[in-house]
C-alpha positions as CSV (number, residue, x, y, z in Angstrom):
1,M,152.5,115.0,-10.6
2,R,149.5,116.9,-9.1
3,E,147.9,116.4,-5.7
4,I,144.7,118.2,-5.1
5,P,142.6,117.1,-2.0
6,K,139.0,115.9,-2.9
7,Y,136.1,115.0,-0.6
8,S,134.9,111.4,-0.6
9,N,132.3,112.4,-3.3
10,G,135.2,113.3,-5.6
11,E,134.6,117.1,-5.4
12,V,137.6,119.2,-4.9
13,E,137.9,120.6,-1.4
14,L,136.7,124.1,-0.6
15,F,140.0,125.5,0.6
16,Y,141.8,124.7,-2.6
17,K,139.0,126.5,-4.6
18,L,139.3,129.5,-2.3
19,A,143.1,129.6,-2.6
20,G,142.7,129.7,-6.3
21,Q,140.2,132.6,-6.2
22,K,142.3,134.5,-3.7
23,G,145.5,134.0,-5.7
24,K,143.9,135.3,-8.8
25,Q,142.6,138.3,-7.1
26,L,146.3,138.9,-5.7
27,G,147.7,138.7,-9.1
28,L,149.5,135.4,-8.4
29,E,150.0,132.8,-11.1
30,N,148.2,129.4,-11.1
31,L,150.6,126.7,-9.8
32,D,148.5,123.7,-10.8
33,N,150.9,122.6,-13.5
34,G,153.9,123.3,-11.5
35,F,156.4,126.2,-11.3
36,D,159.8,126.8,-13.1
37,G,161.7,127.0,-9.8
38,V,160.0,126.4,-6.4
39,Q,157.1,128.3,-5.0
40,I,155.7,127.6,-1.5
41,R,152.4,129.5,-0.4
42,L,151.3,129.3,3.2
43,W,147.5,130.3,3.5
44,Y,146.3,131.4,6.9
45,D,142.5,130.8,7.0
46,Y,140.7,131.9,10.1
47,S,137.2,130.5,10.4
48,L,134.4,133.0,10.8
49,T,136.6,136.2,10.4
50,I,137.3,138.3,7.5
51,N,141.1,138.3,8.2
52,R,143.4,136.2,6.0
53,E,147.2,136.1,5.5
54,L,149.5,134.5,2.9
55,L,153.3,134.0,2.9
56,V,154.8,133.4,-0.6
57,L,158.2,131.9,-0.9
58,I,159.7,131.8,-4.3
59,K,163.0,130.4,-5.7
60,N,164.0,131.6,-9.1
61,D,167.4,130.3,-10.2
62,S,169.2,130.1,-6.8
63,R,167.7,133.2,-5.2
64,W,164.8,133.0,-2.8
65,T,162.2,135.9,-2.0
66,A,159.4,136.3,0.2
67,A,156.2,138.2,0.1
68,Y,153.6,138.6,2.8
69,F,150.0,139.4,2.3
70,D,147.6,140.6,5.0
71,F,144.1,141.0,3.7
72,T,140.4,140.9,4.4
73,V,137.8,139.1,2.5
74,D,134.0,139.3,2.0
75,W,132.8,135.7,2.3
76,N,129.7,134.8,0.3
77,Y,128.4,131.6,1.8
78,K,125.8,130.9,-0.9
79,K,128.5,131.0,-3.6
80,Q,131.2,129.8,-1.5
81,T,133.5,132.6,-2.7
82,E,135.9,135.1,-1.0
83,T,136.3,138.5,-2.5
84,I,139.4,140.4,-1.3
85,K,138.8,143.9,0.1
86,K,142.0,145.5,1.6
87,V,145.5,144.2,1.1
88,I,148.7,145.0,2.7
89,K,151.9,143.5,1.0
90,K,155.4,143.4,2.4
91,E,158.6,141.9,1.1
92,L,160.4,139.8,3.8
93,S,163.6,138.1,4.7
94,P,164.3,135.3,7.2
95,K,166.2,136.5,10.2
96,S,168.6,133.6,10.1
97,G,169.1,133.7,6.4
98,W,167.8,131.8,3.5
99,V,170.0,128.8,3.6
100,S,169.1,128.0,7.3
101,F,165.4,128.8,7.0
102,I,164.8,126.7,3.9
103,S,166.9,123.8,5.2
104,E,164.7,123.8,8.3
105,L,161.4,123.8,6.2
106,Y,162.6,120.9,4.2
107,Q,163.7,118.9,7.3
108,L,160.0,119.4,8.5
109,K,158.9,117.9,5.2
110,I,157.1,121.1,3.7
111,D,157.3,119.4,0.3
112,T,155.9,115.9,1.3
113,L,153.5,116.3,4.3
114,P,150.2,114.6,3.7
115,N,146.8,116.3,3.7
116,M,145.5,116.1,7.4
117,V,142.4,114.2,6.3
118,D,144.5,111.5,4.9
119,I,146.1,110.8,8.3
120,P,144.2,108.1,10.2
121,G,142.8,109.0,13.6
122,L,142.8,112.8,13.0
123,S,139.5,114.4,12.9
124,L,138.5,117.7,11.4
125,G,136.5,120.3,13.4
126,T,133.9,122.5,12.0
127,D,135.2,125.8,13.4
128,G,138.8,127.1,13.9
129,I,142.0,127.8,12.0
130,T,143.1,126.0,8.7
131,Y,146.6,126.3,7.4
132,N,146.9,125.3,3.7
133,I,150.1,124.9,1.8
134,E,150.6,125.0,-1.9
135,Y,153.9,123.6,-3.1
136,A,155.1,123.7,-6.6
137,D,158.3,123.0,-8.6
138,K,158.8,122.0,-12.1
139,D,157.7,118.4,-11.7
140,K,154.8,118.7,-9.1
141,Y,152.0,120.6,-7.5
142,R,150.7,119.8,-4.0
143,F,147.9,121.4,-2.0
144,F,147.5,120.3,1.6
145,G,145.9,121.6,4.8
146,Y,146.0,121.2,8.5
147,H,142.9,122.2,10.6
148,L,143.3,122.7,14.4
149,H,146.7,120.9,14.0
150,E,147.9,122.0,17.4
151,L,145.3,119.7,19.0
152,H,146.6,116.7,17.1
153,Q,150.5,117.4,17.5
154,N,150.7,114.7,20.2
155,K,148.9,112.2,17.9
156,A,150.7,112.5,14.6
157,W,154.1,113.6,13.8
158,Q,152.8,115.4,10.6
159,A,150.7,117.7,12.7
160,K,153.7,118.2,15.0
161,N,155.7,119.2,12.0
162,M,152.9,121.7,11.0
163,V,153.1,123.4,14.3
164,A,156.9,123.6,13.9
165,I,156.5,125.1,10.5
166,L,154.3,127.7,11.8
167,K,156.5,128.5,14.8
168,L,159.6,128.6,12.3
169,V,157.8,131.1,10.1
170,E,156.8,133.3,13.1
171,K,160.5,133.2,14.5
172,E,162.0,134.0,11.1
173,F,159.6,136.6,9.7
174,G,157.7,137.8,12.8
175,I,154.3,136.7,11.4
176,Q,152.3,136.3,14.5
177,T,150.0,133.1,13.9
178,R,146.8,133.7,15.6
179,F,145.5,131.1,18.2
180,I,148.4,128.7,18.2
181,Q,148.3,126.7,21.4
182,N,151.3,125.3,23.5
183,R,153.7,128.2,22.7
């Protein structure tokens, strides 16, 4: 099963395309056809800035690992491409341990949350922060995103879960998500 978000005209969403471009530049494998194990990528896309972040969680056999990428991009508006300029990569482990952390992620439905644009009553802004998640296992690949989710957390449980996922990642790995409201 593949879930890749598309615009109403049938074209694949820009954030999906950009994640693929950046993933390739970072040397990450394409997940579109699934992953032997589990891989979760959390992309931090800050509008109108050159800063980007990525947390990659990988389960091979029964072992989890995490890699954090902090990087800058050169955005080409005309071509709608991002070229990575400077990368800092760190290996991380959750403070409470893998079992607890992964259990909480699944309780927040990291593997089944819908794309924000598919939730009735939620609107996208034109500026701000978007958090995109790629989820892949041997049977499926999903890409979904939330834009200014903190503004919608009282309107939809899905947006509330996204806020909780980001706060959990911050607590466990010390990744300071930028501009989250209602701390």
